[in-house]
Backbone as JSON Lines, residues from 0, in Angstrom:
{"i":0,"aa":"M","n":[42.44,185.82,129.76],"ca":[43.84,185.58,130.07],"c":[43.83,184.43,130.64]}
{"i":1,"aa":"A","n":[45.03,183.33,130.59],"ca":[45.02,181.82,131.57],"c":[45.09,182.08,132.69]}
{"i":2,"aa":"T","n":[44.48,181.78,133.53],"ca":[45.21,181.09,134.99],"c":[45.93,180.4,135.1]}
{"i":3,"aa":"R","n":[47.14,180.61,135.91],"ca":[48.16,179.38,135.93],"c":[47.79,178.75,137.36]}
{"i":4,"aa":"D","n":[47.77,177.28,137.28],"ca":[47.48,176.5,138.07],"c":[48.68,175.16,138.34]}
{"i":5,"aa":"P","n":[49.54,176.03,138.99],"ca":[50.69,175.08,139.46],"c":[50.31,173.11,139.92]}
{"i":6,"aa":"E","n":[49.53,173.39,140.87],"ca":[49.17,172.04,141.19],"c":[48.56,171.14,140.36]}
{"i":7,"aa":"A","n":[47.42,171.79,139.27],"ca":[47.18,171.2,137.9],"c":[48.28,170.72,137.23]}
{"i":8,"aa":"K","n":[49.16,171.49,136.75],"ca":[50.21,171.2,135.87],"c":[51.05,170.07,136.76]}
{"i":9,"aa":"R","n":[51.42,170.01,137.95],"ca":[52.08,169.31,138.77],"c":[51.86,167.53,138.28]}
{"i":10,"aa":"Q","n":[50.04,167.65,138.58],"ca":[49.4,166.55,138.3],"c":[49.36,166.25,137.19]}
{"i":11,"aa":"A","n":[49.18,167.09,135.95],"ca":[49.5,166.71,134.53],"c":[50.76,165.98,134.31]}
{"i":12,"aa":"L","n":[51.83,166.44,135.09],"ca":[52.83,165.85,134.61],"c":[53.14,164.3,135.24]}
{"i":13,"aa":"L","n":[52.4,164.34,136.61],"ca":[52.24,163.05,137.37],"c":[51.52,161.91,136.47]}
{"i":14,"aa":"D","n":[50.5,162.34,136.3],"ca":[49.69,161.35,135.28],"c":[50.36,161.03,133.78]}
{"i":15,"aa":"A","n":[51.02,162.22,132.93],"ca":[51.91,161.83,131.98],"c":[52.95,161.01,132.56]}
{"i":16,"aa":"A","n":[53.46,161.24,133.46],"ca":[54.6,160.34,133.66],"c":[54.19,158.86,133.69]}
{"i":17,"aa":"L","n":[53.07,158.76,134.49],"ca":[52.8,157.25,135.01],"c":[52.63,156.69,133.66]}
{"i":18,"aa":"T","n":[52.02,157.02,132.5],"ca":[51.9,156.5,131.11],"c":[53.23,156.24,130.59]}
{"i":19,"aa":"E","n":[54.02,157.16,130.58],"ca":[55.56,157.06,129.74],"c":[56.43,155.79,130.79]}
{"i":20,"aa":"F","n":[56.24,156.25,132.11],"ca":[57.36,155.05,132.99],"c":[56.34,153.76,132.7]}
{"i":21,"aa":"A","n":[55.5,153.44,132.62],"ca":[54.8,152.29,132.44],"c":[54.9,151.57,130.87]}
{"i":22,"aa":"A","n":[54.99,152.4,129.87],"ca":[55.19,152.02,128.78],"c":[56.95,151.83,128.55]}
{"i":23,"aa":"H","n":[57.8,152.59,129.35],"ca":[59.4,152.47,128.88],"c":[60.17,152.17,130.03]}
{"i":24,"aa":"G","n":[59.49,152.0,131.14],"ca":[60.19,151.98,132.45],"c":[61.49,153.1,132.84]}
{"i":25,"aa":"I","n":[62.19,153.21,133.92],"ca":[62.64,154.57,134.12],"c":[63.74,154.82,133.05]}
{"i":26,"aa":"S","n":[64.53,153.7,132.83],"ca":[66.08,153.81,132.02],"c":[65.57,154.45,130.8]}
{"i":27,"aa":"G","n":[64.3,153.68,129.97],"ca":[63.84,154.29,128.45],"c":[62.95,155.28,128.43]}
{"i":28,"aa":"A","n":[62.04,156.1,129.95],"ca":[61.42,157.25,130.01],"c":[62.03,158.4,129.53]}
{"i":29,"aa":"R","n":[61.83,159.29,128.79],"ca":[62.2,160.56,128.56],"c":[61.62,161.93,129.05]}
{"i":30,"aa":"M","n":[62.41,162.85,129.93],"ca":[61.43,163.8,130.61],"c":[60.85,164.67,129.29]}
{"i":31,"aa":"D","n":[61.34,164.71,127.63],"ca":[60.6,165.56,127.22],"c":[59.52,164.91,126.59]}
{"i":32,"aa":"Q","n":[59.29,163.74,126.62],"ca":[58.3,163.22,126.34],"c":[57.1,163.04,127.31]}
{"i":33,"aa":"V","n":[57.59,163.16,128.57],"ca":[56.52,163.34,129.94],"c":[56.02,164.56,129.79]}
{"i":34,"aa":"A","n":[56.89,165.48,129.19],"ca":[56.45,167.19,129.28],"c":[55.67,166.97,128.5]}
{"i":35,"aa":"K","n":[55.76,166.54,127.07],"ca":[54.53,166.58,125.75],"c":[53.34,166.2,125.91]}
{"i":36,"aa":"R","n":[53.33,164.79,127.01],"ca":[52.14,164.1,127.01],"c":[51.47,165.39,128.47]}
{"i":37,"aa":"A","n":[52.25,166.03,129.04],"ca":[51.43,166.93,129.93],"c":[50.97,168.16,129.33]}
{"i":38,"aa":"G","n":[51.59,168.73,128.43],"ca":[51.4,169.76,127.61],"c":[52.18,170.85,128.0]}
{"i":39,"aa":"C","n":[53.3,170.85,128.32],"ca":[54.36,171.67,128.78],"c":[55.41,171.35,128.42]}
{"i":40,"aa":"S","n":[56.85,172.23,128.34],"ca":[57.94,172.45,128.11],"c":[58.84,171.27,129.13]}
{"i":41,"aa":"A","n":[59.81,170.72,128.63],"ca":[60.69,170.04,129.66],"c":[61.49,170.39,130.24]}
{"i":42,"aa":"G","n":[61.43,172.0,130.3],"ca":[61.99,173.29,131.17],"c":[61.23,173.23,132.48]}
{"i":43,"aa":"L","n":[59.77,173.36,131.84],"ca":[58.9,173.46,132.99],"c":[58.78,172.1,133.99]}
{"i":44,"aa":"A","n":[59.27,171.04,133.38],"ca":[58.7,169.77,133.96],"c":[60.0,169.69,134.89]}
{"i":45,"aa":"Y","n":[60.88,170.34,134.67],"ca":[62.42,170.38,135.24],"c":[62.37,170.89,136.76]}
{"i":46,"aa":"T","n":[60.77,172.33,136.6],"ca":[61.38,173.08,137.9],"c":[60.14,172.5,138.81]}
{"i":47,"aa":"Y","n":[59.36,171.33,138.48],"ca":[58.51,170.23,139.53],"c":[59.26,169.22,139.93]}
{"i":48,"aa":"F","n":[60.14,168.6,139.19],"ca":[60.8,167.42,139.61],"c":[62.51,167.87,138.99]}
{"i":49,"aa":"K","n":[63.13,167.51,139.9],"ca":[64.94,167.65,139.7],"c":[65.08,166.45,137.96]}
{"i":50,"aa":"G","n":[64.43,165.64,138.21],"ca":[65.1,164.53,137.24],"c":[64.09,163.41,137.16]}
{"i":51,"aa":"K","n":[64.26,162.32,136.35],"ca":[63.26,161.12,135.9],"c":[63.06,160.7,137.55]}
{"i":52,"aa":"D","n":[64.35,160.25,138.3],"ca":[64.37,159.61,139.33],"c":[63.42,160.0,140.24]}
{"i":53,"aa":"E","n":[63.58,161.25,140.74],"ca":[62.57,161.84,141.49],"c":[61.28,161.92,140.96]}
{"i":54,"aa":"L","n":[60.45,162.13,139.97],"ca":[59.24,162.2,139.55],"c":[58.94,160.89,139.76]}
{"i":55,"aa":"F","n":[59.91,159.53,139.15],"ca":[59.55,158.47,139.16],"c":[59.12,157.92,140.57]}
{"i":56,"aa":"D","n":[59.64,158.49,141.64],"ca":[59.53,158.39,143.17],"c":[58.18,158.86,143.24]}
{"i":57,"aa":"A","n":[57.55,160.39,142.79],"ca":[56.81,160.81,143.02],"c":[55.31,160.17,142.55]}
{"i":58,"aa":"V","n":[55.31,159.51,141.0],"ca":[54.46,158.75,140.5],"c":[54.3,157.63,141.86]}
{"i":59,"aa":"Y","n":[55.0,157.2,142.18],"ca":[54.99,155.79,142.64],"c":[54.26,156.23,144.09]}
{"i":60,"aa":"E","n":[54.48,157.13,144.65],"ca":[54.08,157.66,146.07],"c":[52.94,157.93,145.76]}
{"i":61,"aa":"Q","n":[52.11,158.44,144.46],"ca":[50.79,158.75,144.35],"c":[50.25,157.68,144.32]}
{"i":62,"aa":"I","n":[50.62,156.71,143.65],"ca":[49.87,155.05,143.44],"c":[49.91,154.58,144.74]}
{"i":63,"aa":"V","n":[50.37,154.46,145.6],"ca":[50.41,153.86,146.91],"c":[49.33,154.71,147.93]}
{"i":64,"aa":"R","n":[49.18,155.98,147.77],"ca":[48.57,156.92,148.58],"c":[46.76,156.83,147.65]}
{"i":65,"aa":"L","n":[46.83,156.64,146.23],"ca":[45.52,156.59,145.91],"c":[45.3,154.8,146.5]}
{"i":66,"aa":"T","n":[45.91,153.91,146.09],"ca":[45.71,152.51,146.12],"c":[45.28,152.23,147.84]}
{"i":67,"aa":"V","n":[45.81,153.0,148.97],"ca":[44.96,152.91,150.18],"c":[44.03,153.53,150.39]}
{"i":68,"aa":"S","n":[43.7,155.04,149.63],"ca":[42.87,155.37,150.05],"c":[41.22,154.88,149.17]}
{"i":69,"aa":"E","n":[41.66,154.72,147.79],"ca":[40.61,154.43,147.01],"c":[39.97,152.95,147.14]}
{"i":70,"aa":"V","n":[40.89,151.91,148.21],"ca":[40.32,150.63,147.83],"c":[41.59,150.16,149.61]}
{"i":71,"aa":"P","n":[40.45,150.76,150.42],"ca":[41.09,150.64,151.75],"c":[40.65,149.32,152.05]}
{"i":72,"aa":"I","n":[41.61,148.39,153.19],"ca":[41.43,146.96,153.28],"c":[40.17,147.03,154.43]}
{"i":73,"aa":"D","n":[39.56,146.14,154.34],"ca":[38.58,145.53,155.24],"c":[38.81,144.28,155.59]}
{"i":74,"aa":"A","n":[39.36,144.4,157.23],"ca":[39.99,143.09,157.65],"c":[38.75,141.97,157.78]}
{"i":75,"aa":"D","n":[37.57,142.29,157.96],"ca":[36.53,141.68,157.93],"c":[35.86,140.87,157.06]}
{"i":76,"aa":"D","n":[36.71,141.43,155.26],"ca":[35.74,141.15,154.38],"c":[37.03,140.81,153.39]}
{"i":77,"aa":"L","n":[38.3,140.22,153.91],"ca":[39.21,139.92,152.95],"c":[39.05,139.8,151.72]}
{"i":78,"aa":"P","n":[37.91,138.57,151.68],"ca":[37.39,138.29,149.65],"c":[37.22,139.54,149.31]}
{"i":79,"aa":"G","n":[36.23,140.06,149.83],"ca":[35.75,141.23,149.36],"c":[36.97,142.75,148.74]}
{"i":80,"aa":"Y","n":[37.8,142.8,149.29],"ca":[38.85,143.65,149.75],"c":[39.83,143.1,148.32]}
{"i":81,"aa":"A","n":[40.26,141.99,148.4],"ca":[40.58,141.08,147.31],"c":[40.0,141.77,145.48]}
{"i":82,"aa":"V","n":[39.15,141.23,145.92],"ca":[38.12,141.26,144.41],"c":[37.87,143.01,143.72]}
{"i":83,"aa":"R","n":[38.1,143.81,145.24],"ca":[38.31,145.28,144.58],"c":[39.56,145.76,144.37]}
{"i":84,"aa":"L","n":[40.72,145.04,144.51],"ca":[42.13,145.26,144.68],"c":[41.95,144.54,142.77]}
{"i":85,"aa":"Y","n":[41.36,143.64,142.81],"ca":[41.83,142.87,141.51],"c":[40.81,143.88,140.27]}
{"i":86,"aa":"D","n":[39.83,144.49,140.63],"ca":[39.3,145.37,139.79],"c":[39.85,146.65,139.81]}
{"i":87,"aa":"A","n":[40.6,147.21,140.67],"ca":[41.56,148.37,140.62],"c":[42.83,148.2,139.44]}
{"i":88,"aa":"H","n":[43.17,146.83,139.43],"ca":[44.2,146.24,138.9],"c":[43.57,146.59,137.18]}
{"i":89,"aa":"L","n":[42.71,146.14,137.15],"ca":[41.77,145.96,135.63],"c":[41.81,147.48,135.4]}
{"i":90,"aa":"A","n":[41.33,148.33,136.31],"ca":[40.87,149.68,135.85],"c":[42.0,150.31,135.4]}
{"i":91,"aa":"N","n":[43.37,150.27,136.14],"ca":[44.59,150.84,136.14],"c":[45.78,150.14,135.78]}
{"i":92,"aa":"P","n":[45.85,149.49,134.52],"ca":[46.73,148.14,134.13],"c":[48.32,148.95,134.13]}
{"i":93,"aa":"E","n":[48.15,150.27,134.18],"ca":[49.58,150.83,133.7],"c":[50.26,150.97,135.27]}
{"i":94,"aa":"V","n":[49.46,151.08,136.49],"ca":[50.22,150.67,137.89],"c":[51.13,149.16,137.84]}
{"i":95,"aa":"G","n":[50.28,148.81,137.41],"ca":[50.98,147.1,137.58],"c":[52.71,147.08,136.8]}
{"i":96,"aa":"R","n":[51.91,147.54,135.65],"ca":[53.49,147.77,134.35],"c":[54.36,148.63,135.2]}
{"i":97,"aa":"L","n":[53.96,149.88,136.09],"ca":[55.1,150.63,136.27],"c":[55.48,150.23,137.7]}
{"i":98,"aa":"I","n":[54.88,149.15,138.22],"ca":[55.5,148.59,139.72],"c":[56.52,146.88,139.37]}
{"i":99,"aa":"S","n":[56.22,146.76,138.05],"ca":[57.27,145.57,137.35],"c":[58.13,146.62,137.2]}
{"i":100,"aa":"W","n":[58.4,147.49,136.31],"ca":[59.72,148.2,135.95],"c":[60.3,148.34,137.27]}
{"i":101,"aa":"Y","n":[59.56,148.81,138.34],"ca":[59.98,149.46,139.39],"c":[60.92,148.36,140.06]}
{"i":102,"aa":"R","n":[60.28,147.11,139.9],"ca":[61.14,145.81,140.57],"c":[62.34,145.53,139.55]}
{"i":103,"aa":"L","n":[61.99,145.72,138.71],"ca":[63.27,145.41,137.44],"c":[64.29,146.42,137.5]}
{"i":104,"aa":"E","n":[64.12,147.62,137.6],"ca":[65.03,148.49,137.67],"c":[65.51,148.62,138.95]}
{"i":105,"aa":"R","n":[64.98,148.63,140.02],"ca":[65.36,149.01,141.16],"c":[65.53,148.04,142.44]}
{"i":106,"aa":"G","n":[64.68,146.89,142.0],"ca":[64.97,146.02,143.13],"c":[63.53,146.1,144.06]}
{"i":107,"aa":"A","n":[62.85,144.93,144.35],"ca":[62.11,144.62,145.12],"c":[61.85,145.23,146.51]}
{"i":108,"aa":"A","n":[63.12,145.3,146.97],"ca":[63.57,146.45,148.27],"c":[63.15,147.92,148.49]}
{"i":109,"aa":"A","n":[63.52,148.36,146.87],"ca":[63.26,149.52,146.92],"c":[61.58,150.22,146.88]}
{"i":110,"aa":"L","n":[61.03,149.13,146.57],"ca":[59.55,149.29,146.85],"c":[58.86,149.88,148.26]}
{"i":111,"aa":"A","n":[59.96,149.25,149.11],"ca":[59.65,149.86,150.56],"c":[59.94,151.14,151.06]}
{"i":112,"aa":"T","n":[59.13,152.21,150.16],"ca":[59.31,153.42,150.66],"c":[58.58,153.6,152.46]}
{"i":113,"aa":"P","n":[58.91,154.81,152.85],"ca":[58.2,154.9,154.3],"c":[56.59,154.85,154.08]}
{"i":114,"aa":"L","n":[56.11,155.55,152.87],"ca":[54.6,155.6,152.74],"c":[54.22,153.97,152.7]}
{"i":115,"aa":"A","n":[54.76,153.16,151.64],"ca":[54.41,151.96,151.46],"c":[54.49,151.08,152.83]}
{"i":116,"aa":"V","n":[55.69,151.11,153.42],"ca":[55.46,150.24,154.78],"c":[54.75,150.68,155.62]}
{"i":117,"aa":"E","n":[54.52,151.84,156.11],"ca":[53.17,152.55,157.04],"c":[51.95,151.87,156.57]}
{"i":118,"aa":"S","n":[51.74,152.01,154.92],"ca":[50.61,151.3,154.69],"c":[50.53,150.09,154.89]}
{"i":119,"aa":"T","n":[51.48,149.29,154.61],"ca":[51.39,147.69,154.64],"c":[51.36,147.27,156.24]}
{"i":120,"aa":"Q","n":[52.01,147.95,156.91],"ca":[51.96,147.95,158.49],"c":[50.69,148.15,158.88]}
{"i":121,"aa":"A","n":[49.94,148.94,158.54],"ca":[48.55,148.97,159.24],"c":[47.24,148.04,158.52]}
{"i":122,"aa":"K","n":[47.94,147.48,157.25],"ca":[46.93,146.72,156.44],"c":[47.14,145.43,157.81]}
{"i":123,"aa":"A","n":[48.76,144.96,157.7],"ca":[48.76,143.61,158.35],"c":[48.34,144.15,160.31]}
{"i":124,"aa":"D","n":[48.14,145.32,160.68],"ca":[47.52,145.31,161.79],"c":[46.2,144.85,162.01]}
{"i":125,"aa":"A","n":[45.2,145.83,160.91],"ca":[44.02,145.21,160.93],"c":[43.87,143.55,160.94]}
{"i":126,"aa":"I","n":[44.7,143.04,159.92],"ca":[44.41,141.54,160.1],"c":[44.67,141.09,161.52]}
{"i":127,"aa":"R","n":[45.95,141.23,161.62],"ca":[46.13,140.97,163.24],"c":[44.87,141.11,164.41]}
{"i":128,"aa":"A","n":[44.65,141.99,164.05],"ca":[43.27,142.74,165.17],"c":[42.22,141.65,164.68]}
{"i":129,"aa":"A","n":[41.83,141.65,163.5],"ca":[40.66,140.78,163.03],"c":[40.86,138.94,163.75]}
{"i":130,"aa":"Q","n":[42.25,138.84,163.53],"ca":[42.79,137.58,163.94],"c":[42.54,137.07,165.73]}
{"i":131,"aa":"A","n":[42.95,138.32,165.85],"ca":[42.82,138.49,167.48],"c":[40.93,138.21,168.09]}
{"i":132,"aa":"A","n":[40.04,138.84,167.05],"ca":[38.93,138.64,167.49],"c":[38.39,137.27,167.1]}
{"i":133,"aa":"G","n":[39.13,136.82,166.16],"ca":[38.64,135.25,165.78],"c":[37.92,135.17,164.59]}
{"i":134,"aa":"T","n":[37.77,136.33,163.83],"ca":[37.15,136.65,162.61],"c":[37.84,136.3,161.48]}
{"i":135,"aa":"V","n":[39.12,135.79,161.95],"ca":[39.98,135.77,160.13],"c":[40.89,134.8,161.05]}
{"i":136,"aa":"S","n":[41.32,133.85,160.04],"ca":[41.87,132.32,160.66],"c":[43.84,133.05,160.94]}
{"i":137,"aa":"S","n":[44.28,132.5,162.04],"ca":[45.58,132.53,162.22],"c":[46.41,131.47,161.81]}
{"i":138,"aa":"R","n":[45.87,130.7,161.05],"ca":[46.7,129.91,160.43],"c":[48.25,130.38,160.0]}
{"i":139,"aa":"F","n":[48.05,131.41,159.3],"ca":[49.43,132.39,158.51],"c":[49.59,133.55,159.84]}
{"i":140,"aa":"D","n":[50.81,133.85,159.63],"ca":[50.66,135.77,160.33],"c":[50.06,136.43,159.45]}
{"i":141,"aa":"A","n":[49.83,137.24,160.4],"ca":[48.93,138.81,159.59],"c":[50.06,139.15,158.13]}
{"i":142,"aa":"S","n":[51.11,139.22,158.35],"ca":[51.93,139.79,157.42],"c":[51.76,138.94,155.86]}
{"i":143,"aa":"A","n":[52.09,137.78,156.26],"ca":[52.02,136.72,155.25],"c":[50.48,136.17,154.7]}
{"i":144,"aa":"L","n":[49.58,136.57,155.25],"ca":[48.27,136.52,154.82],"c":[47.76,137.53,154.21]}
{"i":145,"aa":"L","n":[48.65,138.74,154.71],"ca":[48.34,139.96,153.72],"c":[48.97,139.96,152.22]}
{"i":146,"aa":"S","n":[50.06,139.14,152.56],"ca":[50.82,139.04,150.95],"c":[50.02,137.9,149.96]}
{"i":147,"aa":"L","n":[49.36,137.01,150.78],"ca":[48.43,135.96,150.06],"c":[47.27,136.76,149.62]}
{"i":148,"aa":"V","n":[46.99,137.39,150.21],"ca":[45.67,138.27,149.53],"c":[45.87,138.97,148.51]}
{"i":149,"aa":"L","n":[47.06,140.22,148.46],"ca":[47.49,141.04,147.85],"c":[47.98,139.94,146.31]}
{"i":150,"aa":"H","n":[48.44,139.12,146.8],"ca":[49.22,138.77,145.1],"c":[48.06,137.71,144.55]}
{"i":151,"aa":"T","n":[47.07,137.12,145.31],"ca":[45.7,136.58,144.86],"c":[45.06,137.03,143.97]}
{"i":152,"aa":"A","n":[45.0,138.45,144.43],"ca":[43.84,139.81,143.83],"c":[44.94,140.26,142.61]}
{"i":153,"aa":"A","n":[46.35,140.28,142.21],"ca":[46.96,140.66,141.03],"c":[47.0,139.63,140.36]}
{"i":154,"aa":"L","n":[47.22,137.83,140.44],"ca":[47.71,137.03,139.82],"c":[47.17,137.13,138.42]}
{"i":155,"aa":"W","n":[45.96,137.38,138.02],"ca":[45.05,137.26,136.77],"c":[45.64,138.65,136.05]}
{"i":156,"aa":"T","n":[45.97,139.72,136.74],"ca":[46.49,141.07,136.22],"c":[47.67,140.76,135.03]}
{"i":157,"aa":"T","n":[48.84,140.24,135.55],"ca":[49.95,140.17,134.68],"c":[49.88,139.44,133.61]}
{"i":158,"aa":"N","n":[48.78,138.45,133.47],"ca":[48.47,137.6,131.86],"c":[47.19,138.49,131.28]}
{"i":159,"aa":"E","n":[47.41,138.39,129.97],"ca":[46.47,138.46,128.71],"c":[46.1,137.41,128.04]}
{"i":160,"aa":"P","n":[45.56,136.74,128.12],"ca":[44.67,135.4,127.41],"c":[43.84,136.22,126.45]}
{"i":161,"aa":"L","n":[43.53,135.71,125.47],"ca":[42.57,136.14,124.52],"c":[41.3,136.61,125.24]}
{"i":162,"aa":"A","n":[40.61,135.79,126.04],"ca":[39.51,135.96,126.64],"c":[39.39,135.95,128.16]}
{"i":163,"aa":"L","n":[39.32,136.73,129.03],"ca":[39.03,136.42,130.4],"c":[37.74,136.47,130.99]}
{"i":164,"aa":"D","n":[37.06,135.73,131.53],"ca":[35.76,135.85,132.17],"c":[36.22,136.65,133.7]}
{"i":165,"aa":"H","n":[36.09,137.63,133.42],"ca":[36.22,138.74,135.08],"c":[35.17,138.3,135.87]}
{"i":166,"aa":"D","n":[34.14,137.95,135.8],"ca":[33.25,137.34,136.73],"c":[33.64,136.05,137.33]}
{"i":167,"aa":"R","n":[34.18,134.96,136.51],"ca":[34.29,133.72,137.1],"c":[35.97,134.01,137.54]}
{"i":168,"aa":"I","n":[36.83,135.01,137.44],"ca":[38.13,135.08,138.24],"c":[37.7,136.1,139.49]}
{"i":169,"aa":"R","n":[36.77,137.03,139.61],"ca":[36.37,137.51,140.84],"c":[35.86,136.45,141.83]}
{"i":170,"aa":"A","n":[35.33,135.5,140.94],"ca":[34.25,134.48,141.99],"c":[35.85,133.6,142.47]}
{"i":171,"aa":"T","n":[36.56,132.9,141.75],"ca":[37.74,132.31,142.21],"c":[38.5,133.12,143.42]}
{"i":172,"aa":"I","n":[38.51,134.25,142.97],"ca":[39.71,135.31,144.22],"c":[39.07,135.28,145.25]}
{"i":173,"aa":"A","n":[37.78,135.52,145.08],"ca":[36.52,135.29,146.36],"c":[36.85,134.43,147.36]}
{"i":174,"aa":"E","n":[36.58,133.29,146.72],"ca":[36.62,131.86,147.23],"c":[37.98,131.18,147.66]}
{"i":175,"aa":"A","n":[39.22,131.57,147.09],"ca":[40.43,131.55,147.17],"c":[41.12,132.25,148.79]}
{"i":176,"aa":"V","n":[40.3,133.54,148.78],"ca":[40.73,134.23,149.95],"c":[39.43,133.77,151.15]}
{"i":177,"aa":"R","n":[38.52,133.52,150.55],"ca":[37.96,132.74,151.78],"c":[38.39,131.54,152.65]}
{"i":178,"aa":"L","n":[38.71,130.47,151.33],"ca":[39.39,129.79,152.05],"c":[40.72,129.92,153.12]}
{"i":179,"aa":"L","n":[41.26,130.87,152.79],"ca":[42.76,131.45,153.4],"c":[42.48,132.07,154.77]}
{"i":180,"aa":"V","n":[40.93,132.64,154.7],"ca":[40.78,133.31,155.75],"c":[39.52,132.89,157.03]}
{"i":181,"aa":"T","n":[39.03,131.84,156.6],"ca":[37.98,131.43,157.45],"c":[38.54,130.59,158.53]}
{"i":182,"aa":"P","n":[38.45,130.94,160.18],"ca":[38.8,130.09,160.86],"c":[38.43,129.1,160.65]}
């Protein structure tokens, strides 16, 4: 007899929703397709999530939690942090697409969920502490510097030329961030 695992089913729905939302956005995604990808009925999907908006929010929150835990900031090695972020973007291209859909359909301000704001604040605080210690330049305030690092890491992940030299891109990201942060 099969054992029911509600948390595994919920996670399967989140994984399927990431794929569906990355491909079609919030408006174009369909709950029945998410359920099909997750191997369950649409009715069961609705027992876990009230609808697409709630499911989309849950997927976004999971992305924020995973990024924070899997790619923690190291304010004393911001070039290395930027390269690790780049690698995470490459390994999970659907995340970038989902965030692009989020911005398009809900606006950039909606990305500022409590968890995202808390995470961003903690990163800026870590940079601010490194600036106070003199290990990171204070040419830019901590929040602006964090934004520059994050955008530098993501710069090449939205373009897909025929041939990318990822080692060269990693080196370029590390050098650009090093130039930004060196006191």
